[in-house]
C-alpha positions in Angstrom: -20.5 80.9 -3.9 -18.5 79.0 -6.3 -20.7 76.8 -8.8 -17.7 73.9 -9.8 -17.9 73.1 -13.8 -19.2 69.8 -14.9 -18.2 67.4 -17.9 -21.0 67.3 -20.1 -21.5 65.4 -23.7 -22.0 67.6 -27.1 -25.3 65.9 -27.3 -26.3 67.0 -23.9 -25.4 70.8 -24.4 -27.8 70.6 -27.3 -30.4 70.1 -24.9 -28.8 72.6 -22.0 -28.6 75.4 -24.1 -30.7 78.4 -23.8 -32.4 76.6 -20.4 -30.5 78.7 -18.0 -27.5 81.1 -17.9 -24.2 79.0 -18.6 -20.9 79.4 -20.0 -20.0 76.3 -22.5 -17.0 75.3 -23.1 -16.0 73.4 -26.0 -12.7 71.5 -25.2 -12.3 70.4 -28.9 -11.7 74.0 -30.2 -8.9 76.7 -29.8 -6.3 76.5 -27.1 -8.2 73.7 -25.1 -7.9 71.2 -27.6 -5.0 68.9 -27.8 -4.8 69.2 -31.3 -4.0 73.2 -31.1 -0.4 73.3 -32.4 1.9 75.8 -30.2 5.7 76.6 -30.9 7.1 73.1 -29.7 7.5 73.5 -26.3 5.2 70.9 -24.3 7.6 68.6 -22.6 7.2 65.2 -23.9 6.8 63.0 -20.6 9.4 60.3 -20.3 12.0 62.2 -22.9 13.6 64.8 -21.2 14.9 67.4 -23.6 12.1 66.8 -26.0 9.2 68.8 -26.9 5.9 68.8 -28.9 3.9 71.4 -30.8 0.5 69.7 -29.5 -0.8 67.1 -26.9 -1.9 65.0 -30.1 1.5 64.9 -31.5 2.8 63.2 -28.0 -0.1 61.1 -27.8 0.1 60.0 -31.6 3.8 60.0 -31.8 4.0 57.8 -28.7 1.6 55.2 -30.1 3.4 51.9 -31.1 1.9 51.1 -34.6 3.6 48.1 -36.3 6.4 48.2 -33.7 7.1 51.8 -34.7 6.5 55.2 -33.0 6.6 58.5 -35.1 8.6 61.3 -33.6 7.9 63.7 -36.6 4.3 64.1 -34.9 6.0 66.1 -32.3 6.9 68.9 -34.7 3.6 68.7 -36.8 1.2 71.7 -37.1 -1.7 69.3 -37.7 -1.6 65.5 -36.3 -3.2 63.0 -37.9 -4.6 60.0 -36.0 -2.8 56.9 -36.5 -5.2 54.2 -35.9 -5.1 50.4 -34.7 -7.5 47.7 -35.1 -7.8 46.7 -31.6 -7.7 50.0 -29.8 -8.2 48.7 -26.0 -4.7 46.9 -26.4 -3.0 50.0 -27.9 0.6 50.2 -26.9 2.4 53.5 -26.2 6.3 54.1 -25.3 7.3 55.8 -22.4 10.8 56.3 -20.8 11.9 53.5 -23.1 9.1 51.2 -21.8 6.1 49.6 -23.8 2.9 50.7 -21.7 -0.6 49.9 -22.2 -3.4 52.2 -23.0 -4.6 53.0 -19.4 -1.2 53.8 -18.4 -0.8 55.8 -21.2 -3.4 58.1 -20.1 -1.8 58.3 -16.8 1.7 59.2 -17.6 1.7 60.3 -21.2 -1.6 62.4 -21.9 -2.5 63.8 -18.4 0.7 65.5 -17.5 1.4 66.7 -21.2 -2.1 68.3 -20.9 -1.8 69.6 -17.6 1.4 71.0 -18.3 -0.5 72.8 -21.8 -3.1 74.4 -19.8 -1.0 75.4 -16.7 1.6 77.2 -19.4 0.3 77.5 -22.3 -3.5 78.6 -22.6 -4.0 82.2 -22.3 -4.1 83.2 -18.3 -7.1 85.3 -19.5 -8.8 82.5 -20.4 -8.3 80.5 -17.1 -9.5 83.3 -14.8 -12.5 83.9 -17.3 -13.5 80.6 -16.1 -12.6 80.5 -12.8 -14.0 84.3 -12.2 -17.4 82.6 -13.8 -17.5 79.6 -11.6 -16.8 82.0 -8.7 -19.5 84.2 -9.7 -22.0 80.9 -9.4 -22.4 80.8 -13.3 -22.7 77.0 -14.3 -19.6 75.9 -16.8 -20.1 72.9 -19.0 -17.2 71.5 -20.2 -17.5 69.2 -23.2 -15.8 67.8 -26.5 -16.5 65.1 -29.2 -15.8 62.0 -26.8 -18.1 61.0 -24.0 -15.6 58.8 -22.0 -14.7 60.2 -18.7 -13.4 57.3 -17.1 -9.5 57.3 -17.9 -9.4 53.7 -16.9 -11.9 52.5 -19.5 -10.0 51.6 -22.4 -12.8 50.8 -24.7 -13.1 54.1 -26.1 -11.2 57.4 -26.4 -10.7 59.5 -23.1 -12.7 62.6 -23.0 -10.1 65.6 -22.5 -12.8 67.9 -21.4 -13.6 65.7 -18.3 -9.7 65.9 -17.4 -10.0 69.7 -18.4 -12.9 69.7 -15.8 -10.7 68.1 -13.2 -8.2 70.5 -13.5 -10.4 73.6 -13.1 -12.1 72.2 -10.1 -8.8 71.7 -8.5 -7.9 75.1 -9.2 -11.1 76.4 -7.6 -10.8 73.9 -4.9 -7.5 75.6 -4.3 -8.6 79.0 -4.5 -11.9 78.7 -2.1 -9.9 76.5 0.8 
């Protein structure tokens, strides 16, 4: 019987640890983190032929601040957050167009993170997750953010919630 992974918060993980057999996937570290620097091979959505070392490099590099974007972040080994004063009104560049935060999550962040997960995360890691779920182990995915709603611009979107969706999509496909 497949047990589908659940998104949770790091605060809830502290309460859940030790309560039952479970697999806790901290998506803020290692290959599951959007900050993880690869070898500049993640395609930048809306920019054919352009690649980034990290998903976060794409996100921060295409963020418009004072009318400027920063393509150098596509090649950065460590990406710093570029902060804006009014987070919900943050704007991004996609295919030459200026887009809002919610649209950017859909057309920039999610496609880049999905590509990273499907093509770069070591298959052995993905198979460990799928195998654990198929054996009935409860998996909890978490990171530092708790906003699981990509349409809610009030705070940072949790990539762990999207990772949970990606894992569950694959489990659905495998168990049809």
